[in-house]
N, C-alpha and C positions, 0 to 999 in steps of 0.2 A: 594330237600330239601327246607325248607322254610327259607326266609331271614328276618325274623322279630324279630330277638333276638339281634340285634346290630351289631356293626362292626366285632366282633369276629365270629359271625355266618356267615357273608359273607366270611370272610377269611377261616373259615373252609370248606365252600363250595368249595372255590377255591383249598384248600389243596386236598380235595377228588377228584375234577375234574382232578387234575394233577396225583394223584396216579392211578385213574381209568378213563383214558380219553376216550372219544368217545363211541364206542361199548362196550368196556371193562366196563365202568361205567354203561351203560344201562343194561348189563347182571347182574352186581353185585346188582344193585338196584332191578332188576326184581327178582332175587333170594331171597333178603331180603324180598321183598313184598309178595312173594310166601310163604315163611316161616311164615310170620305174618298172612297171610289168613289161612294157615293150622292150626296154633295154634288157631286162632279166631274161626275156624269151630269146633275144638275139645272142646274149652272152651272160649266162647266170653268174659267172665269176665277177663280171663288173658291177652287177646289181648287189651281189653279196658283200663285196669289199667297200662299195660306196655306202651301204647301210651301216657297216661296222664302223667305217671311217666317221660318219656323222655322229654316231654314239660317243666315240672318243672325243670328237670336236666339241660337242656340248659340254662333257665333263671338263675338258681342258679350259674351256672359256670360263666356266665357274671358278676353276683354280686360279686363272689369270685375273679374276675379278672384273672381267668385261661386263658392260651394262647390258640390260635386257634387250636393247635394240640389236646389239651384236649377236646375242644368243639367237634371237628371232631370225636374223639374217643367216646365220650358220645353219639353222634348221631348214630354211627354205633352199638355201644353196646346196645343202647335203642332199637333197632329192634330185638336183638337176646338174651338179657340176660335171658329171660325165655324160650328159645327155648327148653331146655331140658325137659320141661313139655310134649313135644310130646312123650316122652318115658314112661310117667306116664299113668297108665290105665284111660280110660275115666270116668269109673264110680267113680274113686277117684276124678278126676278133677271136676266132676259135682255133687259130693256129696252134697245133700240137707241137710246140717246139719254138725256138728262138725266132724272132722276126728278122726278116732280111732288111738291108738298109732302106730299099724302096718302101716296104711295108711299115717300117718305123716312121718314115715320112708320113705315110697315110695316117698311121695312128696318131701322130703328133697334130694333125689337122682337127682332132676332135675339140680342142679348146676354142679354136675360131668358129668351127661349125656350131658348137653349142652356144657361144656368144651371139652368133647370128640368128640362131633359132629363137633365143630367149629375149633378146633386145626388143623384138616386135610382138612379144606375147601380150595381148591386151590386159591380162590381169596384172603382169608386172608393170606395163606402162602406165596403169592407172593407180599404182601404188605410190606411196611417198617416195620421194626421190632418194632418201637415204637407203631404203630397202632395195630398190631396183639397182642402185649403184653398188651396194654391198654384194648382192647376189652376182651381178654381172662381173664384178672384179674377181671374185672367187672362181667363177667359171673360166674366165680368160686366163688368170694368172697362177693357178695352183700348181703349175709345173715350173714356175720360175724358180731360180736358185739364189740363196744368199750372196754367193760370189759372182752373180751376173751371168753365169753360163747356162741358164734355163731358157725356156721359151714360153710364149712366142715372142717377147719383147726384150728379152735379156735384162730385165730389171735387176737391181742390185740392192741388197740390205733392206732398209726401212723404206725404200721406194716401193717395195712389193707390199700391197695392202695386207693388213694383219689377218683378215679372214683367209687370204690365200696362203699366208705363211702357216697358220694353224692347219689349214687343209692339206697342204704339202706334206706335212709330218704325219698327220693321221692317215692320209691316204697311202703313203709309202709303207708305214708300219702295218696297216691292215693288209696291204697287198702282200707283204712278207709272210704273215702269219696264217694266210689261207692258201690252200692249193690253187694253182692256176693251170691253165692248159699247157704251159711250157716250163713249169718248175713245181717241185714240191714245196709245201709250207716249211719255213725255217722255224727252229725251236724259239720259244718265246724269248728266253734271255739273250739268245743270239740276235734276235730281231732289235731288242732294246739297245744292245750294244752297237749294233749297226747304225741306228739312228744317232746315238751319242757320238759315234766316230765322224759323223758328217755334220756336227754342229760347227757353224762358222764357214762351212763350204756349201753344202747343199741347204742346210737348215738354219733357221734363226737361233743363234747361240743363247739367247735369253729364254726362249721357249722351250728349247729341248730338254734342259734339266728338270723343268717343271713337268714336262710331259712324262719323262723317264720315271720321275718319282711317283706320278699318278699311276701309271700302268703297273709299276712294281707293287703298289699298295692294292690295287683292285685285282690284279692278276686276271684269272679266268672269269671273274665275276662281272665283266663288262656287259651292260644290257644288250641283248640281242645275239649274243654268241651262241647259245644253245638253240635258239630258233633258226639261226643261220646254218649251222653245221652239226647240230645234235651231238657235239663234243667228239666227232669222229675225224674231221679233217684238220684238227689243229694240232700242230706238232707240240710234243712235250717239252 
């Protein structure tokens, strides 16, 4: 784990090292990285935007003054929240153009597929309940909407777990500013305004202005951007 997100990030590292000490931690991290590589091999876009989304999520958690447990949970969840896309047909993941209605239904199953894969993962099952619950909530609910029109459960407002509310914002924003198989990256400022425009409908209206302020300050200096795209596929 990186330790460049402030004191809570260092504390989160300590928490995970206590939960998964020594070889257990090495095995857990190896599995997480293997899953990330597998998803990236099937769909490099999903792997890239999940990585960027996680970087934003960790910084946003610090700005929201969430405790170290939440930061640790976001770090783990960031590696696996799109894992269910492994079960989505590759031709759908790599579709060069908009998805059909049937394909969109397939894509939406990734949240329940990911939840099903992870709830029986021995490493997560043997972890403290707060960690497994946090991670599974992010995986299952990161496409819920503040107004209740999301999926898979149609949760509304603060009934949506906070980790999922954070990830829904960072996931959407990261998706907008990276090229995908079916659309070009949006300009940075345009993506920020799009997130702001959906505060109170798609996104948590309390978190959105704090996220917008964060990304306007850090701009293109978010950790991981250069590694992901080499500065070439981000819109100006």
